N, C-alpha and C positions, 0 to 999 in steps of 0.2 A: 381621535380614538386610535388611529394607527400609530401615532407618536407615543401614546401611552403604552401600547402593546410592545413597542420597540424598547422602551425604558424598562418595562417589567422583564422582558427577555434578557436584556443586558444585566439587570440586577440578579436574576436567577442564575445566569451563566457566568457570573464574575469569577475570575480565576482566583485560586488560593495563593497567598503570598509565600507560604512555606514550600520550597521546592521539593521537599521530601514527601509532601502530601499529593494525593491524586485529585485533580480538578474534577474528573468524571465522577468519582465517588461522592465528592462534596455536592455536585449538582444533583446527582441521583437522590441523595439524602434530603436535599432541600425540596425536591419535587414530591418525594414520598411523604415527607412531613406535612406538606400542604395538603396533599390528597387525603392522607389518613386523618389529619386534624379535621378536615372538612367532613369526612365520613362520620367521625364521632360527633361532630356538631349536628349533623342531620339526625343521628341516632338519639342525641339528647332531646331534640325537638320531638321525635317520635315517642320517646319514653314519657316526656312531659305531657303530651297530648293524651297519652293512654294512662295517665296518673301513676306512672312507675317512677316516682320522684327520686328514689335512691340512685338509680342508674342515670337519670337525667343530670343529677348533681355530680355524680362520679365522673361523668364525661368531661367536666370542666377542668379538673387538674390534669387529666390525660391530655387534653388539648394544649394545656400550658406546657407540659413536658415536651410535646412535639414542637411547640414554638421555641422552647429553649434549645432543642437539638438543632433547629433551623438556624438560630442565631449563632450557635457554636461553630457552624461551618464557615462563618465570616470572620471568626476570631482565630483562625489557624488551629482549630482544635477539632479536626474532622473525626479523629478516633473517639473522642469524648461524645461527639454528636452521634456516631454510629452506635456506641454503647447505650446512650439514652434512648435512641430510637428502638434498639433491639430489646432492651429490658422493659421498656414501657409497653411495647407491642406484645411481648410474651406475657407480662402480668395482666394486661387488659384482656388478652385473648382467653387466658385461663379463668379469670373472674367472671367475665361476661358469659362464657360458654357454660360454666358450672351453674350459674344462677339464672340464666335466661333460657338455656336449652340448646341442644345440639342443632336444632332446626334453624336457629338464628345465624349459623355459619360463622360465628366469631373464631372458631377453632382454626379456620383456614388463614387467619392472620399469621399464624406460625410459619406457614409456607412462604409468605411474603418476606418474613425475617430471613429465612434461608437464602432467598434470592439476593437480598441486599448484602448479607454477610459474604456470600461466595463471590460477589462482584468485586469486593475489595482485594486488590493485589498487595496491599500493604500488610495484611494480616497473614500470619503463617498458617500452615496446614493444621497444626495442633489447635490453634484458636478456633478455626472453622469447624474442625471435627468435634471439639468440646461443645460448641454451641449447637451443632447438629444433634448431638446426644440429648441436650437439654430440650430442644424442640420436639424430638421424637418421644421422649419420656412424657413431656407435657401433653402431647397430642393423645397418647394412649391413656394417660391419667384422666384428662377431661372427658374423653370418650366414655370411660367407665362411669365416672362420678356423675356426669350430666345426665346419663340415662338412668342411674339409680335414683337421683333426686327427683327427676321428672317434674320440673316446675309447671304450674298451670299456665295455659296459654291465655294471654290477655290481648286486648285490642280488637278493633273492628276488622272486618274482612278487608275494607278499603285501606286501612292503615297498615295492615299486614302485607297487602299487595305492594303498597308504596315502599315499605321496609325491604321487601324482597328485591324490588327493582333497584333501590339504592345500593343494596349489597352486591347485586349482580354487576352494576355499573362500576362500583369500587374495585371489585376483584378483577374485572375485565381490564380496567385502566391500569391497575397495579401490575398485573402480569405483563400487559402490553408495554408499559414504560420500562420495566426491568428487562424484558426481552429485547427492547430497542437498544438499551445501553450495553447489554451483553453483545448484541450483534455489532454495535458500533465499535466496541473495543476489539472484538474479534476481527472485524473488517479492517480496522486501522492496523492491527498487527499483520494481517495478511497482506495489505497494501505495502507496508514497510518491508516485509520479507520479500514480496514480489519485486519491489523496486531495487532492493539490495541484490537479489539474484540476477536481475536484469543488468545491474551495474557490473557484477562479477562476470556475467556472460559477455558483456560488451568489452570489458578489460581483457578477457581471454581471447577475443576475436579481433582485436585491434593492435596494430603496431604502436608501441608506446611513444615513439618519436613523431611519426608522421600522421598518426591517427587514421591511417588507411587500414584496410583489411590486412591481416597477417597471412602467412603461408597456410596455416591450418584452415582458417575460415575460407580462404580462396579455393582450396582443394575441395571443400564441401560444396561451395558454390558451383565449381566446374562440374562436379559429379551430378548435381541437380540439373544444370543446363544440358549436359550431355544426354541424360536420361530423357528429358522432355523433347529435345531436338531429334533424337533417334526415333522416338515414337511417331513424330510428325514427318520425318524425312527432311527437316530443315537444316540449314548450315549455320555455323557460327565460327568466329575467328579468335585465335589466341596470339598474343604478341608479347615479346619480352624486350624491355628497354634497359639500356645501361648508360649511366652518365659518363661521358668521355673524360679521361684524365682526371678522375675524381681524386685520386691519391695526391696529385699535385696541389689541389686546393687545400687538403688537410696539411700537407707539408709546408705550404707557403703561408697560409692564413690561420692555421690551427684547426683542431677538431670541432670547435664551436662554430666556426665558419662553415665547415662541412655539414654539420647538423642543420644549420640555417638553410643551406642550399637544398638539402634533402626535404626540409619542410616546405620551402617555397615551391619547389618543382612538384611536390606532392599535391599542392593546392591546384596547380595547373592541370595535373593529371586528373584530379577529381572533377574539376570543371569540364574537362574534355569528355569524360565518361558519363556525365550526368544524363540519365535517360537512355544510355546506350549499352550499359553493362556494368562492369565492376573492375576496379584496379586495386592491386595489392602490392605491398612492399615484399618482394620475393626473397631478398637477402642483400645486406650491404647497400650498394648503389643500384641494384637491379630491381625492376618493377615488372609485374606481369599484368597484362590487360586481357579482359575477355569481352569481346563484342558479341552480345548474346543474340542479336537479330540482324547482323550485317554480314555481307559476303566479303571476300578477300579484297576486291577492288574498293569497296566503300570504306573498309577498315584502313587500307593503305592511305587513302585520301585524307581521312581524318587525322591519322597519325603523322602524316607529312606536314599537315597544317600545324599541328601541335609542335612538331620539331622546329618549324620556322619561328613560332612564337618564342620558344625557349632560346633559340639561336640569337634572336634580336633583343632579347630581354637583358637589361642591365640589373644585376643583383647587387644591391648596396649593402655592405656589411661593415659597420664601424668605419665609415668614410672610404671603404675600399670598394671599387667597382669590379665585380667578378663576372666574367663571361663563361658560359658553359654550353656545351652541345650534347646531344644524345644520339645514340645509334639504336635502331630498332629492327628486330626480326619478327616477321608475321607469317602465320600459317593457318590455313583453313582446316577445321576439324574434320577428320575422317574416322568413321566408327571402327574401321579395320586397325588404324594406328592407335586409337584410344586417346585418352587425355595425356598420358605420359609420352606417347609417341609424338603427338602434336606439339607438346611443349618442347620435346627434344629437337624436333624439326625447326621450330621457331628459334631455339637457342643456337642451332647451327647457322641459321641465316643471320642471326645477330653477330656471330663471330666472322661471318663472311663480310659483313658491313664494317667490322672493326679492322679487318685486314686490308680492306679496299679503300681506306681513308677516313672512316668514321663520319658522323653527322649525316646519316642517311637512313632511309627505311628500305629494308630488303624483304622482298616477298617471293 
Protein backbone atom coordinates (compact mmCIF):
# COMPACT_ATOMS: atom_id res chain seq x y z
CA UNK A 1 0.00 0.00 0.00
CA UNK A 2 2.80 2.39 0.93
CA UNK A 3 4.64 1.67 -2.34
CA UNK A 4 1.45 2.35 -4.28
CA UNK A 5 1.00 5.72 -2.55
CA UNK A 6 4.64 6.61 -3.31
CA UNK A 7 4.11 5.78 -7.01
CA UNK A 8 0.91 7.84 -7.14
CA UNK A 9 2.66 10.78 -5.50
CA UNK A 10 5.60 10.56 -7.96
CA UNK A 11 3.13 10.41 -10.84
CA UNK A 12 1.17 13.45 -9.64
CA UNK A 13 4.28 15.49 -8.87
CA UNK A 14 6.17 14.63 -12.06
CA UNK A 15 7.99 17.67 -13.42
CA UNK A 16 7.09 19.24 -16.75
CA UNK A 17 9.59 18.81 -19.57
CA UNK A 18 9.18 22.32 -20.95
CA UNK A 19 11.40 24.69 -18.94
CA UNK A 20 9.13 27.63 -19.73
CA UNK A 21 6.21 26.00 -17.88
CA UNK A 22 5.63 25.91 -14.15
CA UNK A 23 5.74 22.54 -12.42
CA UNK A 24 3.75 23.92 -9.45
CA UNK A 25 0.88 25.06 -11.70
CA UNK A 26 0.81 21.73 -13.54
CA UNK A 27 0.65 19.82 -10.25
CA UNK A 28 -2.08 22.11 -8.91
CA UNK A 29 -4.17 21.60 -12.07
CA UNK A 30 -3.74 17.82 -11.81
CA UNK A 31 -4.91 17.75 -8.20
CA UNK A 32 -7.81 20.13 -8.88
CA UNK A 33 -8.88 18.09 -11.92
CA UNK A 34 -8.95 14.89 -9.86
CA UNK A 35 -10.77 16.56 -6.98
CA UNK A 36 -13.35 18.34 -9.19
CA UNK A 37 -13.92 15.28 -11.41
CA UNK A 38 -14.54 13.18 -8.30
CA UNK A 39 -16.91 15.89 -7.02
CA UNK A 40 -18.98 15.71 -10.21
CA UNK A 41 -18.89 11.91 -10.10
CA UNK A 42 -20.49 11.96 -6.64
CA UNK A 43 -22.93 14.56 -7.96
CA UNK A 44 -23.92 12.34 -10.88
CA UNK A 45 -24.63 9.49 -8.47
CA UNK A 46 -26.72 11.85 -6.34
CA UNK A 47 -28.74 13.01 -9.36
CA UNK A 48 -29.20 9.43 -10.60
CA UNK A 49 -30.45 8.27 -7.20
CA UNK A 50 -32.91 11.17 -7.15
CA UNK A 51 -34.06 10.50 -10.75
CA UNK A 52 -32.58 13.74 -12.11
CA UNK A 53 -31.10 11.92 -15.08
CA UNK A 54 -30.26 14.94 -17.25
CA UNK A 55 -27.70 16.25 -14.77
CA UNK A 56 -26.48 12.73 -13.98
CA UNK A 57 -25.66 12.27 -17.68
CA UNK A 58 -24.33 15.85 -18.08
CA UNK A 59 -21.75 15.15 -15.40
CA UNK A 60 -20.09 12.51 -17.62
CA UNK A 61 -18.69 14.85 -20.34
CA UNK A 62 -17.68 17.32 -17.62
CA UNK A 63 -15.64 14.59 -15.93
CA UNK A 64 -14.13 13.71 -19.33
CA UNK A 65 -13.02 17.31 -19.87
CA UNK A 66 -11.29 17.36 -16.48
CA UNK A 67 -9.59 14.09 -17.44
CA UNK A 68 -8.45 15.74 -20.67
CA UNK A 69 -7.03 18.72 -18.78
CA UNK A 70 -5.24 16.31 -16.45
CA UNK A 71 -3.62 14.51 -19.42
CA UNK A 72 -2.58 17.79 -21.06
CA UNK A 73 -0.36 18.65 -18.09
CA UNK A 74 1.81 15.63 -18.96
CA UNK A 75 2.04 16.69 -22.63
CA UNK A 76 3.79 20.02 -21.96
CA UNK A 77 0.53 21.87 -22.57
CA UNK A 78 -0.13 23.34 -19.16
CA UNK A 79 -1.77 26.49 -20.59
CA UNK A 80 -4.23 24.39 -22.58
CA UNK A 81 -4.94 22.36 -19.45
CA UNK A 82 -5.55 25.59 -17.50
CA UNK A 83 -7.99 26.82 -20.17
CA UNK A 84 -9.86 23.51 -20.25
CA UNK A 85 -10.16 23.49 -16.46
CA UNK A 86 -11.21 27.17 -16.40
CA UNK A 87 -13.93 27.09 -19.07
CA UNK A 88 -15.26 23.68 -18.04
CA UNK A 89 -15.63 24.88 -14.47
CA UNK A 90 -17.22 28.21 -15.48
CA UNK A 91 -19.70 26.53 -17.87
CA UNK A 92 -20.67 23.74 -15.45
CA UNK A 93 -21.02 26.26 -12.61
CA UNK A 94 -23.41 28.42 -14.64
CA UNK A 95 -25.52 25.53 -15.98
CA UNK A 96 -25.83 23.67 -12.69
CA UNK A 97 -26.52 26.80 -10.65
CA UNK A 98 -29.23 28.07 -13.01
CA UNK A 99 -31.06 24.74 -13.30
CA UNK A 100 -30.54 23.15 -9.88
CA UNK A 101 -30.71 26.26 -7.70
CA UNK A 102 -28.51 28.63 -5.73
CA UNK A 103 -28.72 26.46 -2.62
CA UNK A 104 -26.75 23.66 -4.32
CA UNK A 105 -23.63 25.94 -4.19
CA UNK A 106 -22.33 25.28 -7.71
CA UNK A 107 -21.84 29.02 -8.11
CA UNK A 108 -18.83 28.93 -5.80
CA UNK A 109 -16.93 26.85 -8.36
CA UNK A 110 -16.26 30.23 -9.99
CA UNK A 111 -14.18 31.26 -6.98
CA UNK A 112 -12.06 28.13 -7.32
CA UNK A 113 -11.38 29.16 -10.94
CA UNK A 114 -10.08 32.53 -9.73
CA UNK A 115 -7.69 30.89 -7.29
CA UNK A 116 -6.21 28.60 -9.94
CA UNK A 117 -5.90 31.38 -12.56
CA UNK A 118 -4.19 33.77 -10.17
CA UNK A 119 -1.77 31.05 -9.08
CA UNK A 120 -0.30 30.98 -12.59
CA UNK A 121 2.80 33.19 -12.92
CA UNK A 122 2.99 32.44 -16.64
CA UNK A 123 -0.18 34.41 -17.45
CA UNK A 124 -0.09 38.19 -17.68
CA UNK A 125 -2.24 40.59 -15.69
CA UNK A 126 -4.59 41.25 -18.60
CA UNK A 127 -5.39 37.54 -18.95
CA UNK A 128 -6.13 37.29 -15.25
CA UNK A 129 -8.22 40.46 -15.08
CA UNK A 130 -10.29 39.40 -18.14
CA UNK A 131 -11.09 36.08 -16.53
CA UNK A 132 -11.89 37.77 -13.26
CA UNK A 133 -14.46 39.91 -15.13
CA UNK A 134 -15.96 36.77 -16.70
CA UNK A 135 -16.21 35.14 -13.28
CA UNK A 136 -17.80 38.16 -11.61
CA UNK A 137 -20.32 38.70 -14.42
CA UNK A 138 -21.17 34.99 -14.38
CA UNK A 139 -21.62 35.03 -10.61
CA UNK A 140 -23.99 38.02 -10.74
CA UNK A 141 -25.92 36.54 -13.68
CA UNK A 142 -26.46 33.10 -12.15
CA UNK A 143 -27.42 34.72 -8.87
CA UNK A 144 -30.27 36.59 -10.57
CA UNK A 145 -31.37 33.87 -12.99
CA UNK A 146 -31.26 31.00 -10.49
CA UNK A 147 -33.48 32.89 -8.06
CA UNK A 148 -35.94 33.89 -10.81
CA UNK A 149 -36.32 30.35 -12.13
CA UNK A 150 -36.49 28.82 -8.65
CA UNK A 151 -36.32 25.09 -9.50
CA UNK A 152 -38.29 22.66 -7.39
CA UNK A 153 -36.34 20.92 -4.69
CA UNK A 154 -35.99 17.19 -5.23
CA UNK A 155 -34.48 14.40 -3.27
CA UNK A 156 -34.94 13.00 0.21
CA UNK A 157 -33.67 14.75 3.29
CA UNK A 158 -30.96 12.11 3.66
CA UNK A 159 -29.69 12.53 0.09
CA UNK A 160 -29.77 16.31 0.42
CA UNK A 161 -27.74 16.11 3.63
CA UNK A 162 -25.27 13.83 1.86
CA UNK A 163 -25.07 16.28 -1.07
CA UNK A 164 -24.40 19.18 1.28
CA UNK A 165 -21.70 17.19 3.04
CA UNK A 166 -19.96 16.34 -0.26
CA UNK A 167 -20.16 19.98 -1.33
CA UNK A 168 -18.69 21.20 1.95
CA UNK A 169 -15.84 18.68 1.71
CA UNK A 170 -15.09 19.63 -1.90
CA UNK A 171 -14.92 23.38 -1.27
CA UNK A 172 -12.96 22.87 1.92
CA UNK A 173 -10.37 20.73 0.13
CA UNK A 174 -10.27 22.95 -2.97
CA UNK A 175 -9.61 26.10 -0.96
CA UNK A 176 -7.12 24.28 1.29
CA UNK A 177 -5.14 22.89 -1.68
CA UNK A 178 -5.02 26.25 -3.46
CA UNK A 179 -4.07 28.02 -0.25
CA UNK A 180 -1.30 25.47 0.32
CA UNK A 181 0.18 26.04 -3.13
CA UNK A 182 -0.09 29.81 -2.82
CA UNK A 183 1.66 29.54 0.53
CA UNK A 184 4.28 27.18 -0.86
CA UNK A 185 5.07 29.53 -3.74
CA UNK A 186 5.15 32.54 -1.42
CA UNK A 187 7.37 30.74 1.08
CA UNK A 188 9.73 29.54 -1.66
CA UNK A 189 10.10 33.13 -2.90
CA UNK A 190 10.60 34.38 0.64
CA UNK A 191 13.25 31.74 1.36
CA UNK A 192 15.03 32.52 -1.91
CA UNK A 193 14.97 36.24 -1.11
CA UNK A 194 16.07 35.60 2.47
CA UNK A 195 19.00 33.43 1.33
CA UNK A 196 19.97 36.03 -1.26
CA UNK A 197 19.89 38.79 1.35
CA UNK A 198 21.95 36.66 3.71
CA UNK A 199 24.47 36.07 0.96
CA UNK A 200 24.66 39.80 0.25
CA UNK A 201 24.99 40.56 3.94
CA UNK A 202 27.73 37.97 4.29
CA UNK A 203 29.58 39.37 1.26
CA UNK A 204 29.34 42.86 2.76
CA UNK A 205 30.74 41.72 6.11
CA UNK A 206 33.62 39.51 4.92
CA UNK A 207 37.01 40.24 3.45
CA UNK A 208 36.98 38.88 -0.10
CA UNK A 209 40.45 37.32 0.06
CA UNK A 210 40.73 35.82 3.55
CA UNK A 211 37.01 35.34 4.26
CA UNK A 212 37.59 36.84 7.69
CA UNK A 213 35.42 39.66 9.00
CA UNK A 214 36.18 42.98 7.37
CA UNK A 215 36.79 46.29 9.12
CA UNK A 216 33.17 47.41 9.02
CA UNK A 217 31.74 44.23 10.56
CA UNK A 218 34.52 44.14 13.17
CA UNK A 219 33.67 47.70 14.26
CA UNK A 220 30.04 46.60 14.74
CA UNK A 221 31.18 43.58 16.74
CA UNK A 222 33.47 45.71 18.95
CA UNK A 223 30.65 48.16 19.68
CA UNK A 224 28.39 45.31 20.73
CA UNK A 225 31.04 43.69 22.95
CA UNK A 226 31.95 47.03 24.56
CA UNK A 227 28.28 47.76 25.31
CA UNK A 228 27.74 44.35 26.95
CA UNK A 229 30.99 44.41 28.95
CA UNK A 230 30.48 47.93 30.26
CA UNK A 231 27.08 46.95 31.64
CA UNK A 232 28.59 44.01 33.52
CA UNK A 233 31.92 45.64 34.38
CA UNK A 234 33.85 42.86 32.62
CA UNK A 235 37.08 43.20 30.65
CA UNK A 236 38.07 42.21 27.15
CA UNK A 237 41.15 42.67 25.01
CA UNK A 238 41.95 44.03 21.57
CA UNK A 239 45.10 43.11 19.64
CA UNK A 240 46.58 44.18 16.30
CA UNK A 241 48.92 41.85 14.42
CA UNK A 242 51.11 42.68 11.44
CA UNK A 243 52.96 40.24 9.17
CA UNK A 244 56.68 41.03 9.33
CA UNK A 245 58.47 42.01 6.09
CA UNK A 246 55.38 41.15 4.07
CA UNK A 247 56.46 43.45 1.22
CA UNK A 248 59.57 41.29 0.67
CA UNK A 249 57.34 38.27 0.03
CA UNK A 250 55.41 40.17 -2.65
CA UNK A 251 58.63 41.45 -4.19
CA UNK A 252 60.42 38.09 -4.15
CA UNK A 253 57.63 35.63 -4.93
CA UNK A 254 54.89 37.79 -6.44
CA UNK A 255 51.54 39.09 -5.22
CA UNK A 256 49.90 35.68 -5.64
CA UNK A 257 52.32 34.31 -3.07
CA UNK A 258 51.46 37.23 -0.81
CA UNK A 259 47.75 36.42 -1.15
CA UNK A 260 48.48 32.78 -0.35
CA UNK A 261 50.31 33.77 2.86
CA UNK A 262 47.44 36.03 3.88
CA UNK A 263 44.90 33.26 3.35
CA UNK A 264 46.95 30.64 5.19
CA UNK A 265 47.70 32.86 8.18
CA UNK A 266 44.03 33.86 8.26
CA UNK A 267 43.15 30.18 8.76
CA UNK A 268 45.51 30.00 11.73
CA UNK A 269 44.04 33.20 13.18
CA UNK A 270 40.51 31.87 12.82
CA UNK A 271 41.38 28.57 14.49
CA UNK A 272 43.07 30.44 17.33
CA UNK A 273 40.04 32.67 17.91
CA UNK A 274 37.42 29.92 17.74
CA UNK A 275 35.25 30.22 20.85
CA UNK A 276 37.34 33.14 22.12
CA UNK A 277 36.13 36.10 20.09
CA UNK A 278 36.62 37.39 16.58
CA UNK A 279 39.40 38.24 14.14
CA UNK A 280 39.22 40.59 11.16
CA UNK A 281 41.44 41.69 8.34
CA UNK A 282 42.04 45.28 9.40
CA UNK A 283 43.85 46.37 6.24
CA UNK A 284 46.66 45.10 4.04
CA UNK A 285 48.69 42.68 6.18
CA UNK A 286 47.21 43.92 9.48
CA UNK A 287 44.70 41.88 11.48
CA UNK A 288 42.65 42.88 14.51
CA UNK A 289 41.70 40.44 17.27
CA UNK A 290 39.02 40.82 19.93
CA UNK A 291 39.15 38.45 22.91
CA UNK A 292 35.63 38.99 24.25
CA UNK A 293 36.01 37.07 27.54
CA UNK A 294 39.73 37.10 28.34
CA UNK A 295 41.94 39.45 30.32
CA UNK A 296 45.30 40.82 29.19
CA UNK A 297 47.45 37.99 30.53
CA UNK A 298 45.25 35.26 29.01
CA UNK A 299 45.14 37.04 25.65
CA UNK A 300 48.94 37.49 25.56
CA UNK A 301 49.51 33.79 26.26
CA UNK A 302 47.21 32.71 23.43
CA UNK A 303 48.68 35.21 20.98
CA UNK A 304 52.25 34.21 21.84
CA UNK A 305 51.40 30.58 21.24
CA UNK A 306 49.88 31.54 17.87
CA UNK A 307 53.00 33.58 17.06
CA UNK A 308 55.20 30.52 17.67
CA UNK A 309 52.99 28.36 15.44
CA UNK A 310 53.40 30.81 12.56
CA UNK A 311 57.15 31.20 13.20
CA UNK A 312 57.75 27.44 12.91
CA UNK A 313 55.35 26.90 10.03
CA UNK A 314 56.76 26.22 6.55
CA UNK A 315 54.44 27.82 3.98
CA UNK A 316 54.87 26.04 0.66
CA UNK A 317 53.98 27.99 -2.48
CA UNK A 318 54.87 26.57 -5.91
CA UNK A 319 57.74 24.57 -4.42
CA UNK A 320 58.98 27.66 -2.58
CA UNK A 321 59.33 27.39 1.18
CA UNK A 322 58.31 30.69 2.71
CA UNK A 323 58.92 31.61 6.34
CA UNK A 324 57.12 34.44 8.07
CA UNK A 325 56.76 35.96 11.52
CA UNK A 326 54.23 38.31 13.08
CA UNK A 327 54.36 41.13 15.58
CA UNK A 328 51.40 41.82 17.84
CA UNK A 329 50.33 44.66 20.12
CA UNK A 330 47.70 43.95 22.80
CA UNK A 331 45.65 46.26 25.02
CA UNK A 332 42.92 45.66 27.55
CA UNK A 333 39.76 47.69 26.95
CA UNK A 334 39.04 50.64 29.22
CA UNK A 335 35.73 52.42 28.91
CA UNK A 336 37.45 55.80 29.42
CA UNK A 337 39.62 55.22 26.33
CA UNK A 338 36.79 53.68 24.36
CA UNK A 339 37.21 51.39 21.37
CA UNK A 340 39.21 53.84 19.26
CA UNK A 341 41.54 54.65 22.15
CA UNK A 342 42.11 50.96 22.93
CA UNK A 343 42.84 50.18 19.26
CA UNK A 344 45.22 53.14 19.11
CA UNK A 345 47.02 51.91 22.22
CA UNK A 346 47.32 48.36 20.78
CA UNK A 347 48.63 49.89 17.54
CA UNK A 348 51.34 51.81 19.42
CA UNK A 349 52.45 48.61 21.13
CA UNK A 350 52.54 46.89 17.77
CA UNK A 351 55.01 49.51 16.52
CA UNK A 352 57.03 49.18 19.71
CA UNK A 353 57.39 45.52 18.83
CA UNK A 354 58.36 46.40 15.25
CA UNK A 355 61.09 48.78 16.43
CA UNK A 356 62.44 46.36 19.03
CA UNK A 357 63.06 43.45 16.67
CA UNK A 358 59.67 42.11 15.48
CA UNK A 359 58.32 38.57 16.02
CA UNK A 360 56.93 39.28 19.48
CA UNK A 361 53.80 40.13 21.46
CA UNK A 362 53.87 43.47 23.25
CA UNK A 363 51.36 44.22 26.02
